[in-house]
All heavy atoms as TSV, in Angstrom:
chain	resi	resn	atom	element	x	y	z
A	1	MET	N	N	31.801	-95.703	-5.059
A	1	MET	CA	C	32.485	-97.084	-4.960
A	1	MET	C	C	34.070	-96.840	-5.047
A	1	MET	O	O	34.566	-96.090	-6.008
A	1	MET	CB	C	32.155	-97.715	-6.225
A	1	MET	CG	C	32.456	-99.156	-6.109
A	1	MET	SD	S	31.605	-100.242	-7.362
A	1	MET	CE	C	32.781	-101.495	-7.611
A	2	PRO	N	N	34.866	-97.355	-4.067
A	2	PRO	CA	C	36.329	-97.016	-4.075
A	2	PRO	C	C	36.980	-97.805	-5.132
A	2	PRO	O	O	36.497	-98.998	-5.518
A	2	PRO	CB	C	36.602	-97.442	-2.685
A	2	PRO	CG	C	35.648	-98.441	-2.323
A	2	PRO	CD	C	34.428	-98.111	-2.937
A	3	GLN	N	N	38.037	-97.366	-5.558
A	3	GLN	CA	C	38.845	-97.958	-6.500
A	3	GLN	C	C	39.688	-99.184	-5.884
A	3	GLN	O	O	40.038	-99.083	-4.750
A	3	GLN	CB	C	39.902	-97.120	-7.175
A	3	GLN	CG	C	39.125	-96.168	-8.139
A	3	GLN	CD	C	40.205	-95.365	-9.018
A	3	GLN	OE1	O	41.367	-95.019	-8.403
A	3	GLN	NE2	N	39.807	-94.715	-10.149
A	4	LEU	N	N	40.023	-100.183	-6.637
A	4	LEU	CA	C	40.712	-101.227	-6.247
A	4	LEU	C	C	42.183	-100.981	-6.183
A	4	LEU	O	O	42.713	-100.530	-7.369
A	4	LEU	CB	C	40.412	-102.511	-7.131
A	4	LEU	CG	C	41.051	-103.878	-6.774
A	4	LEU	CD1	C	40.617	-104.252	-5.312
A	4	LEU	CD2	C	40.852	-104.885	-7.765
A	5	ASP	N	N	42.849	-101.219	-5.193
A	5	ASP	CA	C	44.465	-100.855	-5.068
A	5	ASP	C	C	45.190	-102.035	-5.527
A	5	ASP	O	O	45.162	-103.099	-4.966
A	5	ASP	CB	C	44.660	-100.492	-3.552
A	5	ASP	CG	C	46.130	-100.033	-3.488
A	5	ASP	OD1	O	46.710	-99.740	-4.415
A	5	ASP	OD2	O	46.567	-100.188	-2.367
A	6	THR	N	N	45.710	-101.782	-6.750
A	6	THR	CA	C	46.544	-102.928	-7.277
A	6	THR	C	C	48.068	-102.720	-7.168
A	6	THR	O	O	48.797	-103.383	-7.861
A	6	THR	CB	C	46.205	-103.003	-8.785
A	6	THR	OG1	O	46.464	-101.768	-9.355
A	6	THR	CG2	C	44.740	-103.414	-8.972
A	7	SER	N	N	48.471	-101.768	-6.344
A	7	SER	CA	C	49.875	-101.499	-6.266
A	7	SER	C	C	50.719	-102.588	-5.543
A	7	SER	O	O	51.903	-102.776	-5.846
A	7	SER	CB	C	50.131	-100.224	-5.505
A	7	SER	OG	O	49.633	-100.393	-4.152
A	8	THR	N	N	50.027	-103.474	-4.883
A	8	THR	CA	C	50.859	-104.553	-4.158
A	8	THR	C	C	50.820	-105.932	-4.924
A	8	THR	O	O	51.397	-106.894	-4.503
A	8	THR	CB	C	50.230	-104.840	-2.698
A	8	THR	OG1	O	48.881	-105.064	-2.886
A	8	THR	CG2	C	50.361	-103.550	-1.885
A	9	TRP	N	N	50.032	-105.832	-6.047
A	9	TRP	CA	C	49.855	-107.153	-6.723
A	9	TRP	C	C	51.185	-107.739	-7.339
A	9	TRP	O	O	51.419	-108.876	-7.224
A	9	TRP	CB	C	48.813	-107.061	-7.709
A	9	TRP	CG	C	47.352	-106.931	-7.385
A	9	TRP	CD1	C	46.879	-106.906	-6.062
A	9	TRP	CD2	C	46.267	-107.063	-8.090
A	9	TRP	NE1	N	45.553	-106.836	-6.004
A	9	TRP	CE2	C	45.157	-107.013	-7.173
A	9	TRP	CE3	C	45.975	-107.198	-9.532
A	9	TRP	CZ2	C	43.807	-106.980	-7.773
A	9	TRP	CZ3	C	44.631	-107.261	-9.910
A	9	TRP	CH2	C	43.650	-107.211	-8.996
A	10	LEU	N	N	51.899	-106.778	-7.731
A	10	LEU	CA	C	53.183	-107.242	-8.462
A	10	LEU	C	C	54.040	-107.917	-7.294
A	10	LEU	O	O	54.689	-109.003	-7.643
A	10	LEU	CB	C	53.849	-106.006	-9.114
A	10	LEU	CG	C	55.092	-106.402	-9.744
A	10	LEU	CD1	C	55.037	-107.277	-10.914
A	10	LEU	CD2	C	55.901	-105.063	-10.054
A	11	MET	N	N	54.230	-107.225	-6.259
A	11	MET	CA	C	55.063	-107.899	-5.212
A	11	MET	C	C	54.478	-109.234	-4.723
A	11	MET	O	O	55.230	-110.164	-4.434
A	11	MET	CB	C	55.077	-106.867	-3.973
A	11	MET	CG	C	56.068	-105.790	-4.256
A	11	MET	SD	S	57.883	-106.480	-4.739
A	11	MET	CE	C	58.278	-107.251	-3.115
A	12	MET	N	N	53.166	-109.394	-4.672
A	12	MET	CA	C	52.566	-110.407	-4.295
A	12	MET	C	C	52.811	-111.686	-5.243
A	12	MET	O	O	53.134	-112.838	-4.858
A	12	MET	CB	C	50.980	-110.253	-4.074
A	12	MET	CG	C	50.278	-111.341	-3.134
A	12	MET	SD	S	50.888	-111.141	-1.596
A	12	MET	CE	C	49.753	-112.138	-0.714
A	13	ILE	N	N	52.559	-111.383	-6.535
A	13	ILE	CA	C	52.797	-112.378	-7.594
A	13	ILE	C	C	54.271	-112.896	-7.632
A	13	ILE	O	O	54.620	-113.972	-7.703
A	13	ILE	CB	C	52.237	-111.906	-8.921
A	13	ILE	CG1	C	50.755	-111.646	-8.852
A	13	ILE	CG2	C	52.760	-112.627	-10.008
A	13	ILE	CD1	C	50.192	-110.961	-10.005
A	14	MET	N	N	55.171	-111.848	-7.606
A	14	MET	CA	C	56.582	-112.176	-7.548
A	14	MET	C	C	56.967	-113.021	-6.320
A	14	MET	O	O	57.784	-114.039	-6.486
A	14	MET	CB	C	57.451	-110.904	-7.646
A	14	MET	CG	C	57.222	-110.111	-8.919
A	14	MET	SD	S	57.536	-111.004	-10.353
A	14	MET	CE	C	59.479	-110.876	-10.326
A	15	SER	N	N	56.553	-112.742	-5.199
A	15	SER	CA	C	56.919	-113.514	-4.000
A	15	SER	C	C	56.177	-114.892	-4.176
A	15	SER	O	O	56.835	-115.941	-3.727
A	15	SER	CB	C	56.425	-112.820	-2.652
A	15	SER	OG	O	55.053	-112.578	-2.747
A	16	MET	N	N	54.996	-115.068	-4.844
A	16	MET	CA	C	54.475	-116.209	-4.858
A	16	MET	C	C	55.241	-117.155	-5.834
A	16	MET	O	O	55.570	-118.351	-5.595
A	16	MET	CB	C	53.066	-116.178	-5.448
A	16	MET	CG	C	52.336	-117.408	-5.687
A	16	MET	SD	S	50.924	-117.256	-6.807
A	16	MET	CE	C	51.593	-116.872	-8.301
A	17	PHE	N	N	55.710	-116.594	-6.942
A	17	PHE	CA	C	56.495	-117.444	-7.909
A	17	PHE	C	C	57.896	-117.832	-7.241
A	17	PHE	O	O	58.363	-118.830	-7.337
A	17	PHE	CB	C	56.843	-116.588	-9.079
A	17	PHE	CG	C	55.890	-116.625	-10.072
A	17	PHE	CD1	C	55.384	-115.423	-10.677
A	17	PHE	CD2	C	55.241	-117.749	-10.552
A	17	PHE	CE1	C	54.305	-115.355	-11.600
A	17	PHE	CE2	C	54.201	-117.796	-11.407
A	17	PHE	CZ	C	53.771	-116.690	-11.954
A	18	LEU	N	N	58.432	-116.850	-6.444
A	18	LEU	CA	C	59.697	-117.319	-5.751
A	18	LEU	C	C	59.473	-118.363	-4.875
A	18	LEU	O	O	60.151	-119.296	-4.659
A	18	LEU	CB	C	60.292	-115.957	-5.048
A	18	LEU	CG	C	61.618	-116.202	-4.239
A	18	LEU	CD1	C	62.652	-116.464	-5.351
A	18	LEU	CD2	C	61.839	-114.972	-3.486
A	19	THR	N	N	58.424	-118.275	-4.052
A	19	THR	CA	C	58.103	-119.472	-3.075
A	19	THR	C	C	57.862	-120.627	-3.797
A	19	THR	O	O	58.327	-121.692	-3.288
A	19	THR	CB	C	56.873	-119.023	-2.258
A	19	THR	OG1	O	57.091	-117.677	-1.697
A	19	THR	CG2	C	56.649	-119.944	-1.238
A	20	LEU	N	N	57.154	-120.674	-4.893
A	20	LEU	CA	C	56.766	-121.957	-5.503
A	20	LEU	C	C	58.137	-122.396	-6.159
A	20	LEU	O	O	58.318	-123.697	-6.174
A	20	LEU	CB	C	55.933	-121.639	-6.697
A	20	LEU	CG	C	54.331	-121.451	-6.109
A	20	LEU	CD1	C	53.578	-121.161	-7.417
A	20	LEU	CD2	C	53.961	-122.811	-5.637
A	21	PHE	N	N	58.932	-121.634	-6.598
A	21	PHE	CA	C	60.238	-122.081	-7.025
A	21	PHE	C	C	61.088	-122.735	-6.145
A	21	PHE	O	O	61.627	-123.837	-6.279
A	21	PHE	CB	C	60.985	-120.932	-7.832
A	21	PHE	CG	C	62.357	-121.286	-8.238
A	21	PHE	CD1	C	62.468	-121.897	-9.577
A	21	PHE	CD2	C	63.528	-120.935	-7.550
A	21	PHE	CE1	C	63.617	-122.292	-10.054
A	21	PHE	CE2	C	64.763	-121.305	-8.069
A	21	PHE	CZ	C	64.806	-121.934	-9.380
A	22	ILE	N	N	61.095	-122.185	-4.918
A	22	ILE	CA	C	61.907	-122.744	-3.852
A	22	ILE	C	C	61.245	-124.007	-3.331
A	22	ILE	O	O	62.042	-124.976	-3.052
A	22	ILE	CB	C	62.026	-121.750	-2.666
A	22	ILE	CG1	C	62.939	-120.582	-2.967
A	22	ILE	CG2	C	62.640	-122.449	-1.370
A	22	ILE	CD1	C	62.933	-119.331	-2.037
A	23	ILE	N	N	60.047	-124.155	-3.307
A	23	ILE	CA	C	59.358	-125.300	-2.799
A	23	ILE	C	C	59.691	-126.473	-3.780
A	23	ILE	O	O	59.948	-127.509	-3.468
A	23	ILE	CB	C	57.837	-125.106	-2.613
A	23	ILE	CG1	C	57.613	-124.334	-1.419
A	23	ILE	CG2	C	57.090	-126.415	-2.491
A	23	ILE	CD1	C	56.261	-123.708	-1.209
A	24	PHE	N	N	59.527	-126.229	-5.177
A	24	PHE	CA	C	59.797	-127.147	-6.055
A	24	PHE	C	C	61.300	-127.735	-6.149
A	24	PHE	O	O	61.523	-128.795	-6.247
A	24	PHE	CB	C	59.322	-126.743	-7.421
A	24	PHE	CG	C	57.898	-126.895	-7.638
A	24	PHE	CD1	C	57.127	-125.861	-7.814
A	24	PHE	CD2	C	57.370	-128.182	-7.793
A	24	PHE	CE1	C	55.636	-126.045	-8.024
A	24	PHE	CE2	C	56.140	-128.457	-8.081
A	24	PHE	CZ	C	55.175	-127.250	-8.325
A	25	GLN	N	N	62.225	-126.726	-5.937
A	25	GLN	CA	C	63.582	-127.086	-5.877
A	25	GLN	C	C	63.785	-128.064	-4.650
A	25	GLN	O	O	64.632	-128.979	-4.656
A	25	GLN	CB	C	64.390	-125.869	-5.857
A	25	GLN	CG	C	64.423	-125.053	-7.001
A	25	GLN	CD	C	64.990	-125.757	-8.164
A	25	GLN	OE1	O	66.028	-126.448	-8.002
A	25	GLN	NE2	N	64.466	-125.715	-9.396
A	26	LEU	N	N	63.216	-127.718	-3.488
A	26	LEU	CA	C	63.303	-128.597	-2.413
A	26	LEU	C	C	62.833	-129.944	-2.529
A	26	LEU	O	O	63.343	-130.991	-2.056
A	26	LEU	CB	C	62.871	-127.875	-1.039
A	26	LEU	CG	C	63.551	-126.706	-0.602
A	26	LEU	CD1	C	62.713	-126.008	0.612
A	26	LEU	CD2	C	64.923	-126.996	-0.165
A	27	LYS	N	N	61.729	-130.039	-3.148
A	27	LYS	CA	C	61.129	-131.286	-3.483
A	27	LYS	C	C	61.834	-132.139	-4.401
A	27	LYS	O	O	61.971	-133.347	-4.220
A	27	LYS	CB	C	59.565	-131.158	-4.019
A	27	LYS	CG	C	58.598	-130.683	-2.911
A	27	LYS	CD	C	57.272	-130.483	-3.506
A	27	LYS	CE	C	56.278	-131.665	-3.331
A	27	LYS	NZ	N	56.290	-132.258	-2.201
A	28	ILE	N	N	62.382	-131.487	-5.450
A	28	ILE	CA	C	63.173	-132.299	-6.506
A	28	ILE	C	C	64.447	-132.674	-5.870
A	28	ILE	O	O	65.040	-133.776	-6.175
A	28	ILE	CB	C	63.277	-131.284	-7.613
A	28	ILE	CG1	C	62.044	-131.184	-8.412
A	28	ILE	CG2	C	64.484	-132.047	-8.547
A	28	ILE	CD1	C	62.096	-130.250	-9.645
A	29	SER	N	N	65.032	-132.016	-5.031
A	29	SER	CA	C	66.412	-132.290	-4.443
A	29	SER	C	C	66.287	-133.487	-3.456
A	29	SER	O	O	67.286	-134.120	-3.124
A	29	SER	CB	C	66.898	-131.025	-3.665
A	29	SER	OG	O	66.133	-130.737	-2.505
A	30	LYS	N	N	65.075	-133.891	-3.023
A	30	LYS	CA	C	64.948	-134.972	-2.097
A	30	LYS	C	C	64.916	-136.255	-2.892
A	30	LYS	O	O	64.965	-137.335	-2.234
A	30	LYS	CB	C	63.533	-134.769	-1.395
A	30	LYS	CG	C	63.465	-133.569	-0.532
A	30	LYS	CD	C	63.948	-133.697	0.877
A	30	LYS	CE	C	63.666	-132.463	1.606
A	30	LYS	NZ	N	64.419	-132.167	2.733
A	31	HIS	N	N	64.605	-136.188	-4.089
A	31	HIS	CA	C	64.612	-137.528	-4.904
A	31	HIS	C	C	66.021	-138.036	-5.207
A	31	HIS	O	O	67.061	-137.396	-5.374
A	31	HIS	CB	C	63.882	-137.180	-6.299
A	31	HIS	CG	C	62.513	-137.019	-6.239
A	31	HIS	ND1	N	61.666	-138.061	-6.076
A	31	HIS	CD2	C	61.619	-135.838	-6.231
A	31	HIS	CE1	C	60.354	-137.607	-5.913
A	31	HIS	NE2	N	60.400	-136.253	-6.099
A	32	ASN	N	N	66.051	-139.383	-5.174
A	32	ASN	CA	C	67.243	-140.075	-5.555
A	32	ASN	C	C	67.192	-140.528	-6.980
A	32	ASN	O	O	66.301	-141.366	-7.294
A	32	ASN	CB	C	67.524	-141.341	-4.737
A	32	ASN	CG	C	67.815	-140.788	-3.285
A	32	ASN	OD1	O	68.305	-139.938	-2.964
A	32	ASN	ND2	N	67.297	-141.623	-2.264
A	33	PHE	N	N	67.909	-140.041	-7.851
A	33	PHE	CA	C	67.978	-140.377	-9.304
A	33	PHE	C	C	69.183	-141.387	-9.499
A	33	PHE	O	O	70.143	-141.259	-8.956
A	33	PHE	CB	C	68.239	-139.234	-10.241
A	33	PHE	CG	C	66.961	-138.125	-10.097
A	33	PHE	CD1	C	67.082	-137.102	-9.344
A	33	PHE	CD2	C	65.788	-138.445	-10.722
A	33	PHE	CE1	C	66.020	-136.213	-9.289
A	33	PHE	CE2	C	64.731	-137.699	-10.739
A	33	PHE	CZ	C	64.760	-136.565	-10.056
A	34	HIS	N	N	68.921	-142.219	-10.451
A	34	HIS	CA	C	70.004	-143.263	-10.832
A	34	HIS	C	C	71.058	-142.509	-11.717
A	34	HIS	O	O	70.718	-141.659	-12.486
A	34	HIS	CB	C	69.461	-144.423	-11.684
A	34	HIS	CG	C	68.455	-145.180	-10.934
A	34	HIS	ND1	N	68.906	-145.952	-9.816
A	34	HIS	CD2	C	67.129	-145.252	-10.881
A	34	HIS	CE1	C	67.764	-146.564	-9.393
A	34	HIS	NE2	N	66.715	-146.182	-10.008
A	35	TYR	N	N	72.326	-142.615	-11.327
A	35	TYR	CA	C	73.280	-141.949	-12.061
A	35	TYR	C	C	73.522	-142.521	-13.467
A	35	TYR	O	O	73.717	-141.777	-14.478
A	35	TYR	CB	C	74.672	-142.012	-11.262
A	35	TYR	CG	C	74.648	-141.185	-9.910
A	35	TYR	CD1	C	74.567	-141.762	-8.765
A	35	TYR	CD2	C	74.390	-139.748	-10.137
A	35	TYR	CE1	C	74.462	-140.851	-7.671
A	35	TYR	CE2	C	74.306	-139.070	-8.902
A	35	TYR	CZ	C	74.337	-139.480	-7.730
A	35	TYR	OH	O	74.375	-138.855	-6.634
A	36	ASN	N	N	73.607	-143.937	-13.614
A	36	ASN	CA	C	73.820	-144.502	-14.855
A	36	ASN	C	C	72.749	-145.569	-15.035
A	36	ASN	O	O	72.971	-146.714	-14.844
A	36	ASN	CB	C	75.287	-145.074	-14.833
A	36	ASN	CG	C	75.675	-145.436	-16.214
A	36	ASN	OD1	O	74.956	-145.173	-17.193
A	36	ASN	ND2	N	76.743	-146.166	-16.346
A	37	PRO	N	N	71.713	-145.152	-15.687
A	37	PRO	CA	C	70.633	-146.216	-15.913
A	37	PRO	C	C	71.048	-147.236	-17.022
A	37	PRO	O	O	71.640	-146.765	-17.946
A	37	PRO	CB	C	69.377	-145.378	-16.245
A	37	PRO	CG	C	69.925	-144.103	-16.600
A	37	PRO	CD	C	71.194	-143.794	-15.974
A	38	GLU	N	N	70.717	-148.376	-16.880
A	38	GLU	CA	C	71.070	-149.401	-17.953
A	38	GLU	C	C	69.907	-149.792	-18.673
A	38	GLU	O	O	68.724	-150.051	-18.076
A	38	GLU	CB	C	71.837	-150.566	-17.404
A	38	GLU	CG	C	73.093	-150.288	-16.736
A	38	GLU	CD	C	73.720	-151.462	-15.999
A	38	GLU	OE1	O	73.032	-152.585	-16.188
A	38	GLU	OE2	O	74.833	-151.330	-15.466
A	39	LEU	N	N	69.965	-149.966	-19.952
A	39	LEU	CA	C	69.000	-150.229	-20.707
A	39	LEU	C	C	68.750	-151.835	-20.810
A	39	LEU	O	O	69.707	-152.482	-20.871
A	39	LEU	CB	C	69.094	-149.866	-22.193
A	39	LEU	CG	C	69.052	-148.351	-22.442
A	39	LEU	CD1	C	69.331	-148.080	-23.979
A	39	LEU	CD2	C	67.650	-147.763	-22.238
A	40	THR	N	N	67.522	-152.310	-20.603
A	40	THR	CA	C	67.213	-153.680	-20.620
A	40	THR	C	C	66.487	-153.988	-21.881
A	40	THR	O	O	65.451	-153.354	-22.171
A	40	THR	CB	C	66.411	-154.161	-19.257
A	40	THR	OG1	O	65.244	-153.474	-19.346
A	40	THR	CG2	C	67.140	-153.817	-18.190
A	41	THR	N	N	66.956	-154.984	-22.523
A	41	THR	CA	C	66.397	-155.344	-23.853
A	41	THR	C	C	65.263	-156.510	-23.553
A	41	THR	O	O	65.710	-157.410	-22.805
A	41	THR	CB	C	67.217	-155.812	-24.971
A	41	THR	OG1	O	67.997	-156.858	-24.494
A	41	THR	CG2	C	68.192	-154.669	-25.288
A	42	THR	N	N	64.232	-156.381	-24.024
A	42	THR	CA	C	63.123	-157.482	-23.870
A	42	THR	C	C	62.910	-158.033	-25.215
A	42	THR	O	O	62.720	-157.441	-26.202
A	42	THR	CB	C	61.810	-156.870	-23.356
A	42	THR	OG1	O	61.298	-155.903	-24.237
A	42	THR	CG2	C	62.039	-156.259	-22.063
A	43	LYS	N	N	62.954	-159.452	-25.251
A	43	LYS	CA	C	62.851	-160.107	-26.431
A	43	LYS	C	C	61.553	-160.793	-26.406
A	43	LYS	O	O	61.194	-161.539	-25.334
A	43	LYS	CB	C	63.989	-161.252	-26.615
A	43	LYS	CG	C	65.266	-160.559	-26.869
A	43	LYS	CD	C	66.297	-161.501	-27.113
A	43	LYS	CE	C	67.699	-161.053	-27.411
A	43	LYS	NZ	N	68.793	-161.871	-27.619
A	44	THR	N	N	60.631	-160.633	-27.458
A	44	THR	CA	C	59.518	-161.258	-27.528
A	44	THR	C	C	59.548	-162.446	-28.391
A	44	THR	O	O	60.033	-162.342	-29.556
A	44	THR	CB	C	58.388	-160.310	-27.935
A	44	THR	OG1	O	58.700	-159.778	-29.201
A	44	THR	CG2	C	58.192	-159.150	-26.899
A	45	PRO	N	N	59.167	-163.593	-27.933
A	45	PRO	CA	C	59.062	-164.870	-28.900
A	45	PRO	C	C	58.230	-164.516	-30.113
A	45	PRO	O	O	57.110	-164.103	-29.994
A	45	PRO	CB	C	58.567	-165.952	-28.094
A	45	PRO	CG	C	57.911	-165.437	-26.851
A	45	PRO	CD	C	58.448	-164.059	-26.699
A	46	LYS	N	N	58.622	-164.890	-31.337
A	46	LYS	CA	C	57.839	-164.819	-32.467
A	46	LYS	C	C	56.891	-166.047	-32.532
A	46	LYS	O	O	57.345	-167.166	-32.553
A	46	LYS	CB	C	58.558	-164.696	-33.623
A	46	LYS	CG	C	57.812	-164.451	-35.042
A	46	LYS	CD	C	58.817	-164.051	-36.120
A	46	LYS	CE	C	58.069	-163.807	-37.310
A	46	LYS	NZ	N	56.739	-164.348	-37.549
A	47	GLN	N	N	55.578	-165.870	-32.744
A	47	GLN	CA	C	54.668	-166.843	-32.813
A	47	GLN	C	C	54.215	-167.096	-34.278
A	47	GLN	O	O	53.889	-166.166	-34.994
A	47	GLN	CB	C	53.461	-166.678	-31.961
A	47	GLN	CG	C	53.748	-166.565	-30.532
A	47	GLN	CD	C	52.509	-166.269	-29.725
A	47	GLN	OE1	O	51.409	-165.947	-30.176
A	47	GLN	NE2	N	52.705	-166.275	-28.353
A	48	ASN	N	N	54.467	-168.145	-34.832
A	48	ASN	CA	C	53.992	-168.489	-36.339
A	48	ASN	C	C	52.502	-168.670	-36.214
A	48	ASN	O	O	52.027	-169.502	-35.634
A	48	ASN	CB	C	54.783	-169.654	-36.757
A	48	ASN	CG	C	56.251	-169.229	-36.876
A	48	ASN	OD1	O	56.583	-168.120	-37.236
A	48	ASN	ND2	N	57.133	-170.251	-36.828
A	49	SER	N	N	51.921	-167.925	-37.113
A	49	SER	CA	C	50.473	-168.164	-37.370
A	49	SER	C	C	50.258	-168.877	-38.572
A	49	SER	O	O	51.124	-168.934	-39.541
A	49	SER	CB	C	49.783	-166.815	-37.503
A	49	SER	OG	O	50.018	-166.076	-36.373
A	50	PRO	N	N	49.170	-169.741	-38.656
A	50	PRO	CA	C	49.065	-170.593	-39.889
A	50	PRO	C	C	48.843	-169.689	-41.150
A	50	PRO	O	O	49.205	-170.210	-42.282
A	50	PRO	CB	C	47.595	-171.171	-39.555
A	50	PRO	CG	C	47.266	-170.982	-38.195
A	50	PRO	CD	C	48.192	-169.909	-37.793
A	51	TRP	N	N	48.382	-168.499	-41.105
A	51	TRP	CA	C	48.132	-167.719	-42.289
A	51	TRP	C	C	49.370	-167.042	-42.718
A	51	TRP	O	O	49.560	-166.357	-43.841
A	51	TRP	CB	C	47.051	-166.521	-42.166
A	51	TRP	CG	C	47.163	-165.712	-40.801
A	51	TRP	CD1	C	48.055	-164.656	-40.834
A	51	TRP	CD2	C	46.592	-165.888	-39.598
A	51	TRP	NE1	N	48.035	-164.096	-39.515
A	51	TRP	CE2	C	47.161	-164.920	-38.797
A	51	TRP	CE3	C	45.872	-166.872	-38.966
A	51	TRP	CZ2	C	46.912	-164.874	-37.406
A	51	TRP	CZ3	C	45.553	-166.777	-37.691
A	51	TRP	CH2	C	45.989	-165.796	-36.914
A	52	GLU	N	N	50.473	-167.154	-41.983
A	52	GLU	CA	C	51.676	-166.520	-42.476
A	52	GLU	C	C	52.513	-167.410	-43.378
A	52	GLU	O	O	53.345	-166.971	-44.089
A	52	GLU	CB	C	52.644	-166.249	-41.256
A	52	GLU	CG	C	52.111	-165.028	-40.354
A	52	GLU	CD	C	53.012	-164.854	-39.122
A	52	GLU	OE1	O	53.949	-165.550	-38.857
A	52	GLU	OE2	O	52.675	-163.760	-38.472
A	53	THR	N	N	52.225	-168.678	-43.194
A	53	THR	CA	C	52.994	-169.686	-44.033
A	53	THR	C	C	52.287	-169.716	-45.533
A	53	THR	O	O	53.119	-170.147	-46.447
A	53	THR	CB	C	52.965	-171.094	-43.381
A	53	THR	OG1	O	51.753	-171.466	-43.287
A	53	THR	CG2	C	53.742	-170.929	-42.135
A	54	THR	N	N	51.099	-169.601	-45.660
A	54	THR	CA	C	50.481	-169.802	-46.846
A	54	THR	C	C	50.053	-168.283	-47.461
A	54	THR	O	O	49.746	-167.400	-46.726
A	54	THR	CB	C	49.245	-170.727	-46.897
A	54	THR	OG1	O	48.313	-170.014	-45.988
A	54	THR	CG2	C	49.640	-171.993	-46.328
A	55	TRP	N	N	50.002	-168.253	-48.729
A	55	TRP	CA	C	49.487	-167.087	-49.453
A	55	TRP	C	C	48.054	-166.944	-49.486
A	55	TRP	O	O	47.430	-167.899	-50.049
A	55	TRP	CB	C	50.118	-166.802	-50.806
A	55	TRP	CG	C	49.829	-165.577	-51.493
A	55	TRP	CD1	C	50.348	-164.318	-51.257
A	55	TRP	CD2	C	48.706	-165.350	-52.492
A	55	TRP	NE1	N	49.824	-163.445	-52.142
A	55	TRP	CE2	C	48.780	-164.002	-52.736
A	55	TRP	CE3	C	47.871	-166.224	-53.045
A	55	TRP	CZ2	C	47.838	-163.506	-53.845
A	55	TRP	CZ3	C	46.972	-165.782	-54.017
A	55	TRP	CH2	C	46.978	-164.400	-54.414
A	56	THR	N	N	47.427	-165.889	-49.115
A	56	THR	CA	C	45.926	-165.788	-49.344
A	56	THR	C	C	45.624	-164.398	-49.834
A	56	THR	O	O	46.431	-163.318	-49.667
A	56	THR	CB	C	45.289	-165.860	-47.814
A	56	THR	OG1	O	45.711	-164.807	-46.953
A	56	THR	CG2	C	45.476	-167.283	-47.219
A	57	LYS	N	N	44.524	-164.394	-50.453
A	57	LYS	CA	C	43.947	-163.175	-51.041
A	57	LYS	C	C	42.533	-162.956	-50.725
A	57	LYS	O	O	41.772	-163.910	-50.895
A	57	LYS	CB	C	44.288	-163.225	-52.630
A	57	LYS	CG	C	43.908	-161.777	-53.254
A	57	LYS	CD	C	44.281	-161.833	-54.638
A	57	LYS	CE	C	44.011	-160.449	-55.182
A	57	LYS	NZ	N	44.447	-160.335	-56.677
A	58	ILE	N	N	42.252	-161.835	-50.291
A	58	ILE	CA	C	40.795	-161.570	-49.845
A	58	ILE	C	C	40.166	-160.831	-50.977
A	58	ILE	O	O	40.799	-159.782	-51.302
A	58	ILE	CB	C	40.819	-160.813	-48.527
A	58	ILE	CG1	C	41.416	-161.735	-47.333
A	58	ILE	CG2	C	39.438	-160.471	-48.156
A	58	ILE	CD1	C	41.670	-160.998	-46.111
A	59	TYR	N	N	39.035	-161.359	-51.476
A	59	TYR	CA	C	38.339	-160.522	-52.439
A	59	TYR	C	C	37.111	-159.849	-51.678
A	59	TYR	O	O	36.323	-160.309	-51.015
A	59	TYR	CB	C	37.658	-161.523	-53.495
A	59	TYR	CG	C	38.715	-162.071	-54.269
A	59	TYR	CD1	C	39.344	-163.225	-54.075
A	59	TYR	CD2	C	39.144	-161.379	-55.425
A	59	TYR	CE1	C	40.185	-163.876	-54.880
A	59	TYR	CE2	C	40.222	-161.829	-56.301
A	59	TYR	CZ	C	40.848	-163.109	-55.949
A	59	TYR	OH	O	41.642	-163.568	-56.784
A	60	LEU	N	N	37.109	-158.409	-51.891
A	60	LEU	CA	C	35.978	-157.772	-51.414
A	60	LEU	C	C	34.950	-157.641	-52.465
A	60	LEU	O	O	35.133	-157.819	-53.585
A	60	LEU	CB	C	36.512	-156.227	-51.123
A	60	LEU	CG	C	37.571	-156.130	-50.124
A	60	LEU	CD1	C	38.013	-154.713	-50.004
A	60	LEU	CD2	C	36.974	-156.669	-48.711
A	61	PRO	N	N	33.614	-157.492	-52.013
A	61	PRO	CA	C	32.500	-157.618	-52.956
A	61	PRO	C	C	32.621	-156.407	-53.921
A	61	PRO	O	O	32.314	-156.558	-55.169
A	61	PRO	CB	C	31.343	-157.430	-52.071
A	61	PRO	CG	C	31.792	-157.841	-50.744
A	61	PRO	CD	C	33.157	-157.561	-50.583
A	62	LEU	N	N	33.319	-155.295	-53.583
A	62	LEU	CA	C	33.428	-154.042	-54.352
A	62	LEU	C	C	34.426	-154.266	-55.604
A	62	LEU	O	O	34.476	-153.520	-56.492
A	62	LEU	CB	C	33.454	-152.776	-53.631
A	62	LEU	CG	C	32.258	-152.529	-52.826
A	62	LEU	CD1	C	32.643	-151.156	-51.968
A	62	LEU	CD2	C	31.171	-152.214	-53.639
A	63	SER	N	N	35.407	-155.163	-55.207
A	63	SER	CA	C	36.448	-155.313	-56.190
A	63	SER	C	C	36.246	-156.339	-57.170
A	63	SER	O	O	37.177	-156.493	-58.068
A	63	SER	CB	C	37.690	-155.616	-55.412
A	63	SER	OG	O	37.542	-156.900	-54.796
A	64	LEU	N	N	35.202	-157.036	-57.150
A	64	LEU	CA	C	34.783	-158.089	-58.138
A	64	LEU	C	C	34.496	-157.453	-59.512
A	64	LEU	O	O	33.817	-156.309	-59.504
A	64	LEU	CB	C	33.732	-159.039	-57.619
A	64	LEU	CG	C	33.988	-159.853	-56.436
A	64	LEU	CD1	C	32.590	-160.565	-55.976
A	64	LEU	CD2	C	34.984	-160.876	-56.833
A	65	PRO	N	N	34.754	-157.946	-60.564
A	65	PRO	CA	C	34.387	-157.394	-61.857
A	65	PRO	C	C	32.968	-157.506	-62.058
A	65	PRO	O	O	32.222	-158.400	-61.641
A	65	PRO	CB	C	35.200	-158.320	-62.949
A	65	PRO	CG	C	35.482	-159.460	-62.151
A	65	PRO	CD	C	35.482	-159.265	-60.671
A	66	LEU	N	N	32.456	-156.565	-62.939
A	66	LEU	CA	C	30.989	-156.428	-63.137
A	66	LEU	C	C	30.596	-157.348	-64.295
A	66	LEU	O	O	31.190	-157.509	-65.306
A	66	LEU	CB	C	30.444	-154.961	-63.328
A	66	LEU	CG	C	30.565	-154.218	-62.062
A	66	LEU	CD1	C	30.258	-152.675	-62.374
A	66	LEU	CD2	C	29.731	-154.676	-60.953
């Protein structure tokens, strides 16, 4: 059984990484990014619930005295 020749693997892997890097750089350079993005604040109206105005206490069955 012949041995596997791995002498070209390094060049193949390095060229693959270089090609992928170039492709990604070209893809990223095509995008238009905003230079100065502005923050927008969103205000949510506060809704008053009936249970917020009165004090309530919930008794659990395990917290009752024996």
